N, C-alpha and C positions, 0 to 999 in steps of 0.2 A: 641736633641729632647726629649720631654716627651710624649711618646706614650701611649694612653689610649684605653681601650675598654669601651664603654658607651652604656647605654640603654635609650631609649626615645620613648614613644608612641608605645610600642609593638615591637620595632626593636632594635637589638644590632649591633653596628657598630664600626669601627676603627676611632680614632681621634688623635689629638695632641693638647697639651695645648699651648695657647698663653701666653705671659708674664702677661696678665691681667686676667688670670684664666678663660678665655673663651676657648671653644674647637672648633677647626677647624675639620670638617668632611673631612678626607683625600680623600676619593673616589670622593666626589662631588667637592672638590677643585682641584683635579688633572685634571678634565675635562676642567678647565680654561686654562690648558697648552696643551690640546689635548692628555693627557695621561689617563691611567686607573689604578689607585692604587686600590688594593683589599679593600673591606669593612670589612675584617676579619683579626685579628692579626696573626693567624696561617698561613693564606695564604700569608700575607706580609712577614713574617719571612722565609717562604719557598723560597722566591725569593732572599734571601741572601743580599749581599751588594747593588745589583742593586735595590732591593725593598726599602731599607732604603734611598738610594739616591733619588728615585722617591718620597718617602714620604717627604723628605726635600724640594724638589721642590714644591710639593703640599702645604706644610705648608707655604712656602714663597708666593705662589700665593694666597692662601686663606687669608693670613695676609694682603697682599697688597690690595686685593679686599675689605676686611673689613675696612681698613683705608680709601679707596677711597669712598666706598658706603656701610656703615655698615648696613643700612636698607635693602638693596638688599641682602647682604650676609646672613642676618638672614632670610629673606623671602624665599630664595632659599635653606635653610638648610645647608649652608656652615659654619655658626657660630652658636654655642649654648652657652648660659649662664649656668654655672654650678649650679646656684641657681634657675633655672627655675623649676616650679612644674613638677614632673614626671621624671626629669633628674637624672640619677644615674651613677656614676662610678662603673664599675665592676672590678674584678681582671684583670690585663692587659692580662694575658693568662688564659682563663677560664677553658679550658680542655686540659692541657698538656698531652703529651703521657707518660712521666715519671716525677715523683717528687722524687728526690734523696736528701739525707741529710747526713751531717757529724756530728758525735757526738764527744764530748770532744775535740773540736778544739780550745779552749782557755785554756791556762795553768791554769789560776785561776779557771775556771769552773771545770776542771778535779780535781784540788786540793780540791775545796769545796765539790765535790761529793765523795771524798776519793778514786778516781780511778787513776790508773797508767797513766802517760803521754804516749799517743799512739806513737808507732814508725811508723805506717802507718795510713792513714785516716780510721776512723771508719765509715763505710758506712751503711746506712739503707734506706728503702723506706718509703715514705708517700703515701697513696692511693691517686691517682689524684682527686678523688671526694671530698677530704678534702679541696680543694682550694676554697676560698671565697674572696670577695672583700672588699674594704674600706667601713666602716660604716655598714657592714653586721654583724649580731649577731654571737658570739661564743656561742655554746650550752654547757651548763653544763649538762653532760649526766646523764641519770637516774641511770646508773650502778656505778657511782663513784662521789665522792666529791673532789678527789685529782687532780684538774685541775690546771696546771702550765703555766706560760708564758715563752717564749724564744725569745728574739729579735734576728733576724738574717739578715745578708746581703744575698740576693739571686741573683744568676747569671742565666740569661735566654739565652739559646743557640740559635744562629742565623744561624749556618752553620753546616751541617752534619760533625761529628768529630769521627775519629777512629785513634788510635795510634798517638796521638798528644803530642808533647813535651811541657813541661811547659812554656818554653820561647816564644812559639808561640801560646799559648792557648787562649789569649784574642782576637785573630783574629776570633775565633769561637763563641764569646759571642756577642749577639745582644745588651744587656744592663743589667742594674742592677735594683733591686727593694728592698723595705723593705719587710720583712717577719716575721711571728710569728709562730714558731714551737710549737703550743699549745700541751701540753703533759698531758696525763692521767697517773699519775705516778704509781698507783697500777697495772693498766693494762699493762704498759710498761714492767714490770718485771714479768708478769704471766708466761712467757716462755723464752726460750733462745734467742729469737729475740725481738726487740723493736717495731715491726710494729703495733701490736694491740693498743698499747698506743699512737702511733703517727699518726694514720690514721683516727680517728673519723671524721665524717662529721663536716664541718665548722672549723676544727682545723688546717687549713693552710691558714690564711689570707695572702694576697699578694697584694702589690700596694704601693701607690695609682696609680702609673704609672710605665712604663718601661723607664728608663733614658739611652739614648745611651752613649757609652763610651766616645765619643768626648766631652761630657758635664761634665763627672765625673772627668777626670784626673786620678790620681793614686788611684785605688780601695783599695790599701793597706794602706790608710791613711784617713779613714772616721770615724768620731765619731759615736757611736751607743749607744742608751740608751732606756730603757723601763720606762714608768710611768704607775702606776695603780691608778686611781682616782686622778691623778695629783701628786702623790708621786713617786719620782724616786726610781726604784728598781735595775736597771742595768745601768752601764755607763762605756764604754770602747772605744777602737779604733780598727779598722780592722788590724792595724799593729801588733796586738798581736795574730792574727791567727797563729796557729802552722803550718797548711798547707794552703797556699794561693790559690787563684782561679786557677792559672796555675798548681800548683802541684796536686790539686784535679782533674782537668780535665785530666791531664796526667795519673793519677792512674785509673780513671774510664774508659778512652778510651783504656787502655791496655786490658780491658776485653770485652767491648761492645760499640756499636755505640751510640753516643749522636745525637739527631735529633733536628731540629728547633722547638722551643717551650718548650723543656725540661727545667725543673726548678731544680736548685741546691740550697738547703739551706746550708749555709757554716758553721754553728755552732754558739753557743751562749756563751757570757761571763758570769762571775760570777754574782750572785745575784738572781738566780731562787728561787721560793718559797719553793721548797723541801729542800733546804740547809739552810734555815733560822731557827732561834731558837727563838720562836717556828715556826714550819712550817706555811707557808701562802698559801692559795689556793684561786683561783678565785671563786667568787660567783655571783649569779644573781644580777644585778644592778651595777656591776663594769664596768669600762671602761678601756681598755688597749690601750696604745699608744706607738708605736714603731717609733723612730726617727733616721734617718741616714743622716748625713750631705750630701748635694747635691742631696739627693734622696727624701726628703720630709718626711711626717709623715703618718703613717698607724694607724688608730684608729678604734676600734671595741668594741661595748657593749657586755656584757655577759648576757645571759638569760637562764632560765631553758629550757631543751630540750622540744620542743613541742610534743604534743601527736601524731601528724601526719605530 
């Protein structure tokens, strides 16, 4: 499934993409089966595997209803067209409890940055309010012009996890998504931690949807790339991660509990703007596109930070 959070006519709800890029409203479709799927992503994830199974049944019921009587499905708010005026995809998880990220997790990126290859995951936090959705603007902040892109595979937790072994870790993952760990490089190195340069508002694009693992296959073999204004800047594959998703989760859960809806940015490959000669920074008018095979594309424009 491709699970989405969408907004339309003043409400924000949970949906799933049909193959024809229409959205099935899962809460309304579940009523066709006499079930009650939540209308919120966090509430769905809190139900664990049972929630995902109910969502699959709702998607199947909504799809069947749409094929049998599409006009009725639209009239009853079961099916929405993504190009309908006022319809917008949001970040699949809009307000995660935790946003964790792994630095220097591709060998070529560590080398281009002149940093030692890490022996353990380099963990930092991104402020949850940095999360934004597909198509939403990335703000070029008033306090810096050193704004960089970082295409990343993101794992979204689906089951409460503590002291998890790497070999079992994917059982705790609800799905995967494209992410962009937008970085304000001068602020990143203002102090001994990277949080200030990694947590600016709008600097955590996520989406366009959450893809469940049964549709992804092996998450350690996904092509990943970044394009800025249509020009390729990064291109790699998740098989080059130094620490894979399982190893990351094992390391994190040795210290603290991961909860449904938590987001993990797993690291970026070589090709960031800070390591180019001359350095390249995002500016207003640019468009950044992150593509990951089987997960779709996450595209965001860059604008100057608004006054309010």
